[in-house]
C-alpha positions, -999 to +999 in steps of 0.1 A: +053+524+638+090+522+646+115+513+618+148+499+629+179+506+608+203+479+598+236+481+614+264+488+590+299+479+601+325+502+587+363+505+590+374+534+611+408+550+612+414+563+647+442+575+669+448+573+707+456+605+726+484+605+751+456+603+777+443+570+762+412+584+745+401+568+712+396+595+686+379+585+653+394+603+623+380+587+591+353+562+581+357+538+551+323+528+538+315+493+524+322+504+488+356+519+497+345+555+499+363+574+526+349+602+548+369+624+570+355+630+605+360+668+609+349+670+645+340+648+674+314+667+694+306+641+721+314+607+734+292+588+758+280+553+768+247+549+750+223+524+733+215+525+696+178+533+696+174+524+659+195+493+654+200+480+690+232+474+709+251+493+736+285+508+735+304+541+731+285+565+709+305+592+692+287+623+679+308+632+648+306+657+620+312+643+585+307+665+554+289+691+576+264+666+589+261+652+624+263+614+626+265+588+654+293+563+653+291+534+677+320+514+692+305+482+706 
C-alpha cells in the first residue's frame, strides 16, 4: 500500500547567486518556527513521488537531517 503525504507549503528565505541560481537559506513552518538550511546538497528537476507534482527538487540539510524541498 502506498501512502501519499500531504503537501505542506512553507515560506522559504532564499537568495540568488550572481550566476542566477536560487539558493534556499531558511524555512518558516506553518506555526512560525524557523529552520536554517545548513547545506544544499543537490538540485534537480524531479517529481514528488509522495505528494505529486513536478518541479525543482532541492536536497537540503536541516538540523542534521536530509530533506527534500520542492519549488513548483
